[in-house]
HTML snippet that shows the backbone in 3Dmol.js (N, CA, C, O; Angstrom):
<script src="https://3Dmol.org/build/3Dmol-min.js"></script>
<div id="view" style="width:600px;height:400px;position:relative"></div>
<script>
const pdb = `
ATOM      1  N   MET A   1     130.461  85.552 -62.090  1.00  0.00           N
ATOM      2  CA  MET A   1     129.417  84.822 -61.420  1.00  0.00           C
ATOM      3  C   MET A   1     128.172  85.704 -61.387  1.00  0.00           C
ATOM      4  O   MET A   1     128.271  86.911 -61.165  1.00  0.00           O
ATOM      5  N   THR A   2     127.010  85.110 -61.604  1.00  0.00           N
ATOM      6  CA  THR A   2     125.765  85.875 -61.598  1.00  0.00           C
ATOM      7  C   THR A   2     125.351  86.191 -60.170  1.00  0.00           C
ATOM      8  O   THR A   2     125.799  85.521 -59.240  1.00  0.00           O
ATOM      9  N   PRO A   3     124.502  87.201 -59.975  1.00  0.00           N
ATOM     10  CA  PRO A   3     124.081  87.572 -58.616  1.00  0.00           C
ATOM     11  C   PRO A   3     123.424  86.421 -57.853  1.00  0.00           C
ATOM     12  O   PRO A   3     123.707  86.235 -56.669  1.00  0.00           O
ATOM     13  N   ASN A   4     122.564  85.657 -58.498  1.00  0.00           N
ATOM     14  CA  ASN A   4     121.931  84.493 -57.863  1.00  0.00           C
ATOM     15  C   ASN A   4     122.343  83.254 -58.637  1.00  0.00           C
ATOM     16  O   ASN A   4     122.048  83.121 -59.825  1.00  0.00           O
ATOM     17  N   GLN A   5     123.009  82.373 -57.972  1.00  0.00           N
ATOM     18  CA  GLN A   5     123.471  81.153 -58.625  1.00  0.00           C
ATOM     19  C   GLN A   5     123.108  79.972 -57.745  1.00  0.00           C
ATOM     20  O   GLN A   5     123.261  80.022 -56.525  1.00  0.00           O
ATOM     21  N   GLU A   6     122.628  78.912 -58.369  1.00  0.00           N
ATOM     22  CA  GLU A   6     122.244  77.718 -57.629  1.00  0.00           C
ATOM     23  C   GLU A   6     123.244  76.606 -57.919  1.00  0.00           C
ATOM     24  O   GLU A   6     123.599  76.359 -59.072  1.00  0.00           O
ATOM     25  N   ILE A   7     123.688  75.947 -56.871  1.00  0.00           N
ATOM     26  CA  ILE A   7     124.604  74.825 -56.992  1.00  0.00           C
ATOM     27  C   ILE A   7     123.944  73.634 -56.320  1.00  0.00           C
ATOM     28  O   ILE A   7     123.489  73.732 -55.180  1.00  0.00           O
ATOM     29  N   GLN A   8     123.891  72.517 -57.016  1.00  0.00           N
ATOM     30  CA  GLN A   8     123.297  71.315 -56.435  1.00  0.00           C
ATOM     31  C   GLN A   8     124.390  70.265 -56.275  1.00  0.00           C
ATOM     32  O   GLN A   8     125.103  69.942 -57.226  1.00  0.00           O
ATOM     33  N   ILE A   9     124.511  69.738 -55.064  1.00  0.00           N
ATOM     34  CA  ILE A   9     125.514  68.713 -54.790  1.00  0.00           C
ATOM     35  C   ILE A   9     124.871  67.602 -53.977  1.00  0.00           C
ATOM     36  O   ILE A   9     123.837  67.803 -53.339  1.00  0.00           O
ATOM     37  N   GLN A  10     125.484  66.443 -54.005  1.00  0.00           N
ATOM     38  CA  GLN A  10     125.026  65.324 -53.189  1.00  0.00           C
ATOM     39  C   GLN A  10     126.103  65.053 -52.149  1.00  0.00           C
ATOM     40  O   GLN A  10     127.286  64.952 -52.473  1.00  0.00           O
ATOM     41  N   VAL A  11     125.676  64.937 -50.887  1.00  0.00           N
ATOM     42  CA  VAL A  11     126.623  64.729 -49.793  1.00  0.00           C
ATOM     43  C   VAL A  11     126.156  63.560 -48.934  1.00  0.00           C
ATOM     44  O   VAL A  11     125.026  63.089 -49.061  1.00  0.00           O
ATOM     45  N   HIS A  12     127.034  63.109 -48.069  1.00  0.00           N
ATOM     46  CA  HIS A  12     126.735  62.032 -47.120  1.00  0.00           C
ATOM     47  C   HIS A  12     127.031  62.560 -45.719  1.00  0.00           C
ATOM     48  O   HIS A  12     128.081  63.156 -45.481  1.00  0.00           O
ATOM     49  N   THR A  13     126.104  62.338 -44.802  1.00  0.00           N
ATOM     50  CA  THR A  13     126.336  62.818 -43.436  1.00  0.00           C
ATOM     51  C   THR A  13     127.369  61.939 -42.754  1.00  0.00           C
ATOM     52  O   THR A  13     127.469  60.747 -43.041  1.00  0.00           O
ATOM     53  N   ASP A  14     128.136  62.531 -41.851  1.00  0.00           N
ATOM     54  CA  ASP A  14     129.111  61.730 -41.113  1.00  0.00           C
ATOM     55  C   ASP A  14     128.445  61.088 -39.901  1.00  0.00           C
ATOM     56  O   ASP A  14     127.232  61.205 -39.728  1.00  0.00           O
ATOM     57  N   SER A  15     129.221  60.415 -39.066  1.00  0.00           N
ATOM     58  CA  SER A  15     128.673  59.615 -37.962  1.00  0.00           C
ATOM     59  C   SER A  15     127.920  60.436 -36.918  1.00  0.00           C
ATOM     60  O   SER A  15     127.102  59.888 -36.181  1.00  0.00           O
ATOM     61  N   ASP A  16     128.182  61.740 -36.844  1.00  0.00           N
ATOM     62  CA  ASP A  16     127.440  62.557 -35.886  1.00  0.00           C
ATOM     63  C   ASP A  16     126.318  63.361 -36.560  1.00  0.00           C
ATOM     64  O   ASP A  16     125.756  64.271 -35.952  1.00  0.00           O
ATOM     65  N   GLY A  17     125.994  63.025 -37.814  1.00  0.00           N
ATOM     66  CA  GLY A  17     124.899  63.678 -38.516  1.00  0.00           C
ATOM     67  C   GLY A  17     125.242  65.021 -39.100  1.00  0.00           C
ATOM     68  O   GLY A  17     124.341  65.762 -39.494  1.00  0.00           O
ATOM     69  N   MET A  18     126.503  65.360 -39.170  1.00  0.00           N
ATOM     70  CA  MET A  18     126.926  66.659 -39.682  1.00  0.00           C
ATOM     71  C   MET A  18     127.244  66.578 -41.178  1.00  0.00           C
ATOM     72  O   MET A  18     127.680  65.547 -41.689  1.00  0.00           O
ATOM     73  N   ILE A  19     127.013  67.687 -41.849  1.00  0.00           N
ATOM     74  CA  ILE A  19     127.378  67.831 -43.257  1.00  0.00           C
ATOM     75  C   ILE A  19     128.420  68.934 -43.344  1.00  0.00           C
ATOM     76  O   ILE A  19     128.243  70.014 -42.781  1.00  0.00           O
ATOM     77  N   HIS A  20     129.488  68.660 -44.039  1.00  0.00           N
ATOM     78  CA  HIS A  20     130.556  69.640 -44.216  1.00  0.00           C
ATOM     79  C   HIS A  20     130.585  70.038 -45.690  1.00  0.00           C
ATOM     80  O   HIS A  20     130.721  69.187 -46.570  1.00  0.00           O
ATOM     81  N   LEU A  21     130.456  71.325 -45.947  1.00  0.00           N
ATOM     82  CA  LEU A  21     130.396  71.813 -47.318  1.00  0.00           C
ATOM     83  C   LEU A  21     131.632  72.633 -47.656  1.00  0.00           C
ATOM     84  O   LEU A  21     132.000  73.554 -46.926  1.00  0.00           O
ATOM     85  N   ASP A  22     132.258  72.294 -48.755  1.00  0.00           N
ATOM     86  CA  ASP A  22     133.320  73.109 -49.340  1.00  0.00           C
ATOM     87  C   ASP A  22     132.837  73.464 -50.735  1.00  0.00           C
ATOM     88  O   ASP A  22     132.825  72.620 -51.631  1.00  0.00           O
ATOM     89  N   ILE A  23     132.439  74.714 -50.915  1.00  0.00           N
ATOM     90  CA  ILE A  23     131.866  75.147 -52.180  1.00  0.00           C
ATOM     91  C   ILE A  23     132.791  76.172 -52.819  1.00  0.00           C
ATOM     92  O   ILE A  23     132.937  77.282 -52.308  1.00  0.00           O
ATOM     93  N   PRO A  24     133.412  75.810 -53.927  1.00  0.00           N
ATOM     94  CA  PRO A  24     134.323  76.757 -54.577  1.00  0.00           C
ATOM     95  C   PRO A  24     133.549  77.851 -55.311  1.00  0.00           C
ATOM     96  O   PRO A  24     132.518  77.580 -55.926  1.00  0.00           O
ATOM     97  N   THR A  25     134.042  79.072 -55.248  1.00  0.00           N
ATOM     98  CA  THR A  25     133.496  80.186 -56.020  1.00  0.00           C
ATOM     99  C   THR A  25     134.662  80.947 -56.621  1.00  0.00           C
ATOM    100  O   THR A  25     135.819  80.750 -56.247  1.00  0.00           O
ATOM    101  N   ASP A  26     134.336  81.811 -57.550  1.00  0.00           N
ATOM    102  CA  ASP A  26     135.391  82.656 -58.107  1.00  0.00           C
ATOM    103  C   ASP A  26     135.385  84.032 -57.431  1.00  0.00           C
ATOM    104  O   ASP A  26     136.030  84.965 -57.910  1.00  0.00           O
ATOM    105  N   LEU A  27     134.657  84.151 -56.322  1.00  0.00           N
ATOM    106  CA  LEU A  27     134.582  85.413 -55.584  1.00  0.00           C
ATOM    107  C   LEU A  27     135.578  85.364 -54.428  1.00  0.00           C
ATOM    108  O   LEU A  27     135.548  84.439 -53.617  1.00  0.00           O
ATOM    109  N   ILE A  28     136.446  86.348 -54.357  1.00  0.00           N
ATOM    110  CA  ILE A  28     137.486  86.396 -53.339  1.00  0.00           C
ATOM    111  C   ILE A  28     137.161  87.509 -52.343  1.00  0.00           C
ATOM    112  O   ILE A  28     136.849  88.634 -52.732  1.00  0.00           O
ATOM    113  N   ASP A  29     137.239  87.177 -51.057  1.00  0.00           N
ATOM    114  CA  ASP A  29     137.119  88.155 -49.975  1.00  0.00           C
ATOM    115  C   ASP A  29     135.842  88.999 -50.107  1.00  0.00           C
ATOM    116  O   ASP A  29     135.891  90.229 -50.092  1.00  0.00           O
ATOM    117  N   GLN A  30     134.691  88.303 -50.237  1.00  0.00           N
ATOM    118  CA  GLN A  30     133.406  88.976 -50.351  1.00  0.00           C
ATOM    119  C   GLN A  30     132.405  88.331 -49.412  1.00  0.00           C
ATOM    120  O   GLN A  30     132.496  87.140 -49.117  1.00  0.00           O
ATOM    121  N   ASP A  31     131.454  89.116 -48.946  1.00  0.00           N
ATOM    122  CA  ASP A  31     130.360  88.576 -48.154  1.00  0.00           C
ATOM    123  C   ASP A  31     129.322  87.973 -49.098  1.00  0.00           C
ATOM    124  O   ASP A  31     129.012  88.556 -50.137  1.00  0.00           O
ATOM    125  N   LEU A  32     128.794  86.824 -48.743  1.00  0.00           N
ATOM    126  CA  LEU A  32     127.788  86.138 -49.554  1.00  0.00           C
ATOM    127  C   LEU A  32     126.620  85.741 -48.669  1.00  0.00           C
ATOM    128  O   LEU A  32     126.796  85.470 -47.481  1.00  0.00           O
ATOM    129  N   GLN A  33     125.450  85.709 -49.238  1.00  0.00           N
ATOM    130  CA  GLN A  33     124.291  85.177 -48.544  1.00  0.00           C
ATOM    131  C   GLN A  33     124.068  83.778 -49.106  1.00  0.00           C
ATOM    132  O   GLN A  33     123.955  83.604 -50.319  1.00  0.00           O
ATOM    133  N   LEU A  34     124.006  82.793 -48.236  1.00  0.00           N
ATOM    134  CA  LEU A  34     123.920  81.397 -48.646  1.00  0.00           C
ATOM    135  C   LEU A  34     122.625  80.797 -48.109  1.00  0.00           C
ATOM    136  O   LEU A  34     122.337  80.905 -46.917  1.00  0.00           O
ATOM    137  N   LYS A  35     121.841  80.164 -48.988  1.00  0.00           N
ATOM    138  CA  LYS A  35     120.636  79.453 -48.592  1.00  0.00           C
ATOM    139  C   LYS A  35     120.908  77.964 -48.759  1.00  0.00           C
ATOM    140  O   LYS A  35     121.423  77.534 -49.791  1.00  0.00           O
ATOM    141  N   VAL A  36     120.564  77.181 -47.746  1.00  0.00           N
ATOM    142  CA  VAL A  36     120.790  75.736 -47.806  1.00  0.00           C
ATOM    143  C   VAL A  36     119.467  75.039 -47.549  1.00  0.00           C
ATOM    144  O   VAL A  36     118.788  75.326 -46.564  1.00  0.00           O
ATOM    145  N   SER A  37     119.105  74.133 -48.424  1.00  0.00           N
ATOM    146  CA  SER A  37     117.944  73.271 -48.207  1.00  0.00           C
ATOM    147  C   SER A  37     118.376  71.858 -48.556  1.00  0.00           C
ATOM    148  O   SER A  37     119.319  71.658 -49.321  1.00  0.00           O
ATOM    149  N   PHE A  38     117.683  70.884 -47.995  1.00  0.00           N
ATOM    150  CA  PHE A  38     118.059  69.518 -48.324  1.00  0.00           C
ATOM    151  C   PHE A  38     116.828  68.645 -48.430  1.00  0.00           C
ATOM    152  O   PHE A  38     115.774  68.962 -47.880  1.00  0.00           O
ATOM    153  N   ALA A  39     116.973  67.549 -49.141  1.00  0.00           N
ATOM    154  CA  ALA A  39     115.906  66.560 -49.305  1.00  0.00           C
ATOM    155  C   ALA A  39     116.542  65.184 -49.226  1.00  0.00           C
ATOM    156  O   ALA A  39     117.641  64.960 -49.733  1.00  0.00           O
ATOM    157  N   THR A  40     115.845  64.283 -48.594  1.00  0.00           N
ATOM    158  CA  THR A  40     116.334  62.903 -48.547  1.00  0.00           C
ATOM    159  C   THR A  40     115.816  62.173 -49.775  1.00  0.00           C
ATOM    160  O   THR A  40     114.705  62.439 -50.234  1.00  0.00           O
ATOM    161  N   PRO A  41     116.603  61.265 -50.303  1.00  0.00           N
ATOM    162  CA  PRO A  41     116.160  60.534 -51.495  1.00  0.00           C
ATOM    163  C   PRO A  41     114.914  59.706 -51.187  1.00  0.00           C
ATOM    164  O   PRO A  41     114.766  59.151 -50.099  1.00  0.00           O
ATOM    165  N   LYS A  42     114.022  59.640 -52.179  1.00  0.00           N
ATOM    166  CA  LYS A  42     112.813  58.835 -52.049  1.00  0.00           C
ATOM    167  C   LYS A  42     113.221  57.359 -52.065  1.00  0.00           C
ATOM    168  O   LYS A  42     113.942  56.928 -52.965  1.00  0.00           O
ATOM    169  N   PRO A  43     112.762  56.578 -51.072  1.00  0.00           N
ATOM    170  CA  PRO A  43     113.114  55.157 -51.087  1.00  0.00           C
ATOM    171  C   PRO A  43     112.490  54.461 -52.291  1.00  0.00           C
ATOM    172  O   PRO A  43     111.379  54.786 -52.707  1.00  0.00           O
ATOM    173  N   LYS A  44     113.214  53.511 -52.835  1.00  0.00           N
ATOM    174  CA  LYS A  44     112.712  52.773 -53.989  1.00  0.00           C
ATOM    175  C   LYS A  44     111.610  51.820 -53.550  1.00  0.00           C
ATOM    176  O   LYS A  44     111.730  51.126 -52.541  1.00  0.00           O
ATOM    177  N   SER A  45     110.547  51.803 -54.321  1.00  0.00           N
ATOM    178  CA  SER A  45     109.453  50.878 -54.035  1.00  0.00           C
ATOM    179  C   SER A  45     109.740  49.550 -54.743  1.00  0.00           C
ATOM    180  O   SER A  45     110.560  49.503 -55.660  1.00  0.00           O
ATOM    181  N   PRO A  46     109.070  48.471 -54.322  1.00  0.00           N
ATOM    182  CA  PRO A  46     109.251  47.193 -55.028  1.00  0.00           C
ATOM    183  C   PRO A  46     108.901  47.309 -56.515  1.00  0.00           C
ATOM    184  O   PRO A  46     109.505  46.634 -57.349  1.00  0.00           O
ATOM    185  N   GLN A  47     107.923  48.168 -56.847  1.00  0.00           N
ATOM    186  CA  GLN A  47     107.564  48.349 -58.249  1.00  0.00           C
ATOM    187  C   GLN A  47     108.698  49.003 -59.024  1.00  0.00           C
ATOM    188  O   GLN A  47     108.938  48.651 -60.179  1.00  0.00           O
ATOM    189  N   ASP A  48     109.403  49.955 -58.403  1.00  0.00           N
ATOM    190  CA  ASP A  48     110.540  50.597 -59.068  1.00  0.00           C
ATOM    191  C   ASP A  48     111.627  49.572 -59.365  1.00  0.00           C
ATOM    192  O   ASP A  48     112.199  49.564 -60.455  1.00  0.00           O
ATOM    193  N   GLU A  49     111.907  48.714 -58.400  1.00  0.00           N
ATOM    194  CA  GLU A  49     112.943  47.694 -58.594  1.00  0.00           C
ATOM    195  C   GLU A  49     112.529  46.687 -59.658  1.00  0.00           C
ATOM    196  O   GLU A  49     113.357  46.249 -60.458  1.00  0.00           O
ATOM    197  N   GLU A  50     111.232  46.315 -59.672  1.00  0.00           N
ATOM    198  CA  GLU A  50     110.741  45.379 -60.676  1.00  0.00           C
ATOM    199  C   GLU A  50     110.821  45.999 -62.070  1.00  0.00           C
ATOM    200  O   GLU A  50     111.196  45.330 -63.032  1.00  0.00           O
ATOM    201  N   LEU A  51     110.468  47.279 -62.173  1.00  0.00           N
ATOM    202  CA  LEU A  51     110.552  47.974 -63.453  1.00  0.00           C
ATOM    203  C   LEU A  51     111.997  48.049 -63.944  1.00  0.00           C
ATOM    204  O   LEU A  51     112.256  47.844 -65.130  1.00  0.00           O
ATOM    205  N   GLN A  52     112.933  48.339 -63.050  1.00  0.00           N
ATOM    206  CA  GLN A  52     114.348  48.385 -63.433  1.00  0.00           C
ATOM    207  C   GLN A  52     114.822  47.028 -63.942  1.00  0.00           C
ATOM    208  O   GLN A  52     115.594  46.957 -64.899  1.00  0.00           O
ATOM    209  N   GLU A  53     114.361  45.943 -63.301  1.00  0.00           N
ATOM    210  CA  GLU A  53     114.743  44.602 -63.737  1.00  0.00           C
ATOM    211  C   GLU A  53     114.164  44.291 -65.113  1.00  0.00           C
ATOM    212  O   GLU A  53     114.842  43.712 -65.962  1.00  0.00           O
ATOM    213  N   ILE A  54     112.907  44.678 -65.329  1.00  0.00           N
ATOM    214  CA  ILE A  54     112.277  44.453 -66.634  1.00  0.00           C
ATOM    215  C   ILE A  54     113.017  45.220 -67.716  1.00  0.00           C
ATOM    216  O   ILE A  54     113.287  44.681 -68.789  1.00  0.00           O
ATOM    217  N   LEU A  55     113.348  46.486 -67.438  1.00  0.00           N
ATOM    218  CA  LEU A  55     114.055  47.292 -68.425  1.00  0.00           C
ATOM    219  C   LEU A  55     115.452  46.751 -68.714  1.00  0.00           C
ATOM    220  O   LEU A  55     115.931  46.820 -69.846  1.00  0.00           O
ATOM    221  N   ALA A  56     116.102  46.211 -67.683  1.00  0.00           N
ATOM    222  CA  ALA A  56     117.454  45.666 -67.872  1.00  0.00           C
ATOM    223  C   ALA A  56     117.422  44.415 -68.750  1.00  0.00           C
ATOM    224  O   ALA A  56     118.371  44.150 -69.489  1.00  0.00           O
ATOM    225  N   ASN A  57     116.335  43.647 -68.671  1.00  0.00           N
ATOM    226  CA  ASN A  57     116.241  42.400 -69.427  1.00  0.00           C
ATOM    227  C   ASN A  57     115.475  42.548 -70.736  1.00  0.00           C
ATOM    228  O   ASN A  57     115.273  41.560 -71.442  1.00  0.00           O
ATOM    229  N   ALA A  58     115.047  43.756 -71.070  1.00  0.00           N
ATOM    230  CA  ALA A  58     114.246  43.975 -72.277  1.00  0.00           C
ATOM    231  C   ALA A  58     115.098  43.824 -73.532  1.00  0.00           C
ATOM    232  O   ALA A  58     116.295  44.110 -73.533  1.00  0.00           O
ATOM    233  N   LYS A  59     114.454  43.373 -74.586  1.00  0.00           N
ATOM    234  CA  LYS A  59     115.129  43.275 -75.874  1.00  0.00           C
ATOM    235  C   LYS A  59     115.339  44.671 -76.440  1.00  0.00           C
ATOM    236  O   LYS A  59     114.555  45.576 -76.155  1.00  0.00           O
ATOM    237  N   PRO A  60     116.367  44.857 -77.225  1.00  0.00           N
ATOM    238  CA  PRO A  60     116.540  46.162 -77.855  1.00  0.00           C
ATOM    239  C   PRO A  60     115.391  46.415 -78.841  1.00  0.00           C
ATOM    240  O   PRO A  60     114.812  45.473 -79.381  1.00  0.00           O
ATOM    241  N   THR A  61     115.075  47.667 -79.063  1.00  0.00           N
ATOM    242  CA  THR A  61     113.987  47.995 -79.971  1.00  0.00           C
ATOM    243  C   THR A  61     114.353  47.615 -81.397  1.00  0.00           C
ATOM    244  O   THR A  61     115.524  47.620 -81.777  1.00  0.00           O
ATOM    245  N   SER A  62     113.331  47.286 -82.179  1.00  0.00           N
ATOM    246  CA  SER A  62     113.537  46.923 -83.582  1.00  0.00           C
ATOM    247  C   SER A  62     113.276  48.130 -84.463  1.00  0.00           C
ATOM    248  O   SER A  62     112.437  48.975 -84.151  1.00  0.00           O
ATOM    249  N   ASN A  63     113.988  48.197 -85.540  1.00  0.00           N
ATOM    250  CA  ASN A  63     113.759  49.231 -86.533  1.00  0.00           C
ATOM    251  C   ASN A  63     112.877  48.624 -87.620  1.00  0.00           C
ATOM    252  O   ASN A  63     113.372  47.980 -88.546  1.00  0.00           O
ATOM    253  N   LEU A  64     111.561  48.837 -87.499  1.00  0.00           N
ATOM    254  CA  LEU A  64     110.627  48.236 -88.442  1.00  0.00           C
ATOM    255  C   LEU A  64     110.729  48.847 -89.832  1.00  0.00           C
ATOM    256  O   LEU A  64     110.250  48.253 -90.798  1.00  0.00           O
ATOM    257  N   ALA A  65     111.334  50.003 -89.954  1.00  0.00           N
ATOM    258  CA  ALA A  65     111.475  50.648 -91.259  1.00  0.00           C
ATOM    259  C   ALA A  65     112.333  49.804 -92.205  1.00  0.00           C
ATOM    260  O   ALA A  65     112.202  49.918 -93.424  1.00  0.00           O
ATOM    261  N   GLU A  66     113.196  48.972 -91.662  1.00  0.00           N
ATOM    262  CA  GLU A  66     114.038  48.146 -92.535  1.00  0.00           C
ATOM    263  C   GLU A  66     113.238  47.088 -93.279  1.00  0.00           C
ATOM    264  O   GLU A  66     113.731  46.514 -94.249  1.00  0.00           O
ATOM    265  N   TYR A  67     112.000  46.819 -92.838  1.00  0.00           N
ATOM    266  CA  TYR A  67     111.154  45.825 -93.496  1.00  0.00           C
ATOM    267  C   TYR A  67     110.167  46.462 -94.471  1.00  0.00           C
ATOM    268  O   TYR A  67     109.420  45.747 -95.139  1.00  0.00           O
ATOM    269  N   ALA A  68     110.148  47.764 -94.564  1.00  0.00           N
ATOM    270  CA  ALA A  68     109.200  48.458 -95.440  1.00  0.00           C
ATOM    271  C   ALA A  68     109.411  48.036 -96.884  1.00  0.00           C
ATOM    272  O   ALA A  68     110.534  48.039 -97.387  1.00  0.00           O
ATOM    273  N   GLY A  69     108.312  47.673 -97.549  1.00  0.00           N
ATOM    274  CA  GLY A  69     108.365  47.298 -98.954  1.00  0.00           C
ATOM    275  C   GLY A  69     108.914  45.912 -99.208  1.00  0.00           C
ATOM    276  O   GLY A  69     109.197  45.586-100.360  1.00  0.00           O
ATOM    277  N   LYS A  70     109.081  45.072 -98.187  1.00  0.00           N
ATOM    278  CA  LYS A  70     109.684  43.761 -98.377  1.00  0.00           C
ATOM    279  C   LYS A  70     108.693  42.616 -98.217  1.00  0.00           C
ATOM    280  O   LYS A  70     109.078  41.448 -98.274  1.00  0.00           O
ATOM    281  N   LEU A  71     107.404  42.945 -98.014  1.00  0.00           N
ATOM    282  CA  LEU A  71     106.413  41.891 -97.880  1.00  0.00           C
ATOM    283  C   LEU A  71     105.951  41.436 -99.260  1.00  0.00           C
ATOM    284  O   LEU A  71     105.658  42.261-100.125  1.00  0.00           O
ATOM    285  N   ASN A  72     105.887  40.128 -99.463  1.00  0.00           N
ATOM    286  CA  ASN A  72     105.364  39.575-100.706  1.00  0.00           C
ATOM    287  C   ASN A  72     103.953  39.087-100.421  1.00  0.00           C
ATOM    288  O   ASN A  72     103.762  38.057 -99.775  1.00  0.00           O
ATOM    289  N   LEU A  73     102.966  39.832-100.906  1.00  0.00           N
ATOM    290  CA  LEU A  73     101.572  39.513-100.650  1.00  0.00           C
ATOM    291  C   LEU A  73     101.064  38.534-101.702  1.00  0.00           C
ATOM    292  O   LEU A  73     101.401  38.633-102.881  1.00  0.00           O
ATOM    293  N   THR A  74     100.238  37.580-101.244  1.00  0.00           N
ATOM    294  CA  THR A  74      99.671  36.599-102.173  1.00  0.00           C
ATOM    295  C   THR A  74      98.290  37.004-102.662  1.00  0.00           C
ATOM    296  O   THR A  74      97.780  36.430-103.624  1.00  0.00           O
ATOM    297  N   GLU A  75      97.680  37.988-102.009  1.00  0.00           N
ATOM    298  CA  GLU A  75      96.382  38.499-102.465  1.00  0.00           C
ATOM    299  C   GLU A  75      96.272  39.975-102.129  1.00  0.00           C
ATOM    300  O   GLU A  75      97.078  40.522-101.376  1.00  0.00           O
ATOM    301  N   ASP A  76      95.271  40.601-102.696  1.00  0.00           N
ATOM    302  CA  ASP A  76      95.039  42.018-102.486  1.00  0.00           C
ATOM    303  C   ASP A  76      94.765  42.281-101.002  1.00  0.00           C
ATOM    304  O   ASP A  76      93.962  41.564-100.404  1.00  0.00           O
ATOM    305  N   PRO A  77      95.398  43.272-100.393  1.00  0.00           N
ATOM    306  CA  PRO A  77      95.209  43.526 -98.962  1.00  0.00           C
ATOM    307  C   PRO A  77      93.753  43.796 -98.578  1.00  0.00           C
ATOM    308  O   PRO A  77      93.311  43.350 -97.519  1.00  0.00           O
ATOM    309  N   LEU A  78      93.003  44.510 -99.405  1.00  0.00           N
ATOM    310  CA  LEU A  78      91.606  44.791 -99.073  1.00  0.00           C
ATOM    311  C   LEU A  78      90.767  43.520 -99.113  1.00  0.00           C
ATOM    312  O   LEU A  78      89.894  43.329 -98.267  1.00  0.00           O
ATOM    313  N   THR A  79      91.022  42.655-100.080  1.00  0.00           N
ATOM    314  CA  THR A  79      90.313  41.371-100.150  1.00  0.00           C
ATOM    315  C   THR A  79      90.644  40.532 -98.919  1.00  0.00           C
ATOM    316  O   THR A  79      89.754  39.917 -98.332  1.00  0.00           O
ATOM    317  N   PHE A  80      91.899  40.503 -98.530  1.00  0.00           N
ATOM    318  CA  PHE A  80      92.317  39.762 -97.335  1.00  0.00           C
ATOM    319  C   PHE A  80      91.598  40.287 -96.098  1.00  0.00           C
ATOM    320  O   PHE A  80      91.120  39.505 -95.276  1.00  0.00           O
ATOM    321  N   GLN A  81      91.521  41.616 -95.962  1.00  0.00           N
ATOM    322  CA  GLN A  81      90.871  42.233 -94.808  1.00  0.00           C
ATOM    323  C   GLN A  81      89.378  41.880 -94.784  1.00  0.00           C
ATOM    324  O   GLN A  81      88.836  41.575 -93.721  1.00  0.00           O
ATOM    325  N   GLU A  82      88.712  41.919 -95.940  1.00  0.00           N
ATOM    326  CA  GLU A  82      87.290  41.572 -95.993  1.00  0.00           C
ATOM    327  C   GLU A  82      87.078  40.109 -95.604  1.00  0.00           C
ATOM    328  O   GLU A  82      86.118  39.786 -94.905  1.00  0.00           O
ATOM    329  N   ASN A  83      87.963  39.229 -96.051  1.00  0.00           N
ATOM    330  CA  ASN A  83      87.836  37.799 -95.713  1.00  0.00           C
ATOM    331  C   ASN A  83      88.030  37.571 -94.226  1.00  0.00           C
ATOM    332  O   ASN A  83      87.295  36.792 -93.619  1.00  0.00           O
ATOM    333  N   ILE A  84      89.007  38.234 -93.631  1.00  0.00           N
ATOM    334  CA  ILE A  84      89.253  38.086 -92.210  1.00  0.00           C
ATOM    335  C   ILE A  84      88.071  38.591 -91.406  1.00  0.00           C
ATOM    336  O   ILE A  84      87.658  37.949 -90.440  1.00  0.00           O
ATOM    337  N   ARG A  85      87.520  39.736 -91.792  1.00  0.00           N
ATOM    338  CA  ARG A  85      86.392  40.314 -91.038  1.00  0.00           C
ATOM    339  C   ARG A  85      85.138  39.457 -91.162  1.00  0.00           C
ATOM    340  O   ARG A  85      84.343  39.389 -90.225  1.00  0.00           O
ATOM    341  N   SER A  86      84.955  38.811 -92.292  1.00  0.00           N
ATOM    342  CA  SER A  86      83.749  37.995 -92.480  1.00  0.00           C
ATOM    343  C   SER A  86      83.813  36.710 -91.644  1.00  0.00           C
ATOM    344  O   SER A  86      82.796  36.039 -91.470  1.00  0.00           O
ATOM    345  N   GLU A  87      85.016  36.356 -91.119  1.00  0.00           N
ATOM    346  CA  GLU A  87      85.137  35.157 -90.291  1.00  0.00           C
ATOM    347  C   GLU A  87      84.587  35.381 -88.901  1.00  0.00           C
ATOM    348  O   GLU A  87      84.325  34.410 -88.192  1.00  0.00           O
ATOM    349  N   TRP A  88      84.402  36.622 -88.482  1.00  0.00           N
ATOM    350  CA  TRP A  88      83.927  36.910 -87.143  1.00  0.00           C
ATOM    351  C   TRP A  88      82.480  36.643 -87.099  1.00  0.00           C
ATOM    352  O   TRP A  88      81.851  36.818 -86.056  1.00  0.00           O
TER     353      TRP A  88
END
`;
const viewer = $3Dmol.createViewer("view");
viewer.addModel(pdb, "pdb");
viewer.setStyle({}, {cartoon: {color: "spectrum"}});
viewer.zoomTo();
viewer.render();
</script>
């Protein structure tokens, strides 16, 4: 085990607000200095939930490379582009 090691765990407080930690180490019969900090999870905003719903219902991405070289053009691309631009 390295001299400074960080362990991250997720716990749930019991009915009296206490947290009980059982942290296994490979160190036997040694004194350790332990630092404990905690953070509460950020509540989900309505936008987060809406984004998750959009992502869940999104179509899978397409592989456009499979269409490369498969277009049958009826006219020269530059001529087509000039005709389209002249319509504006």
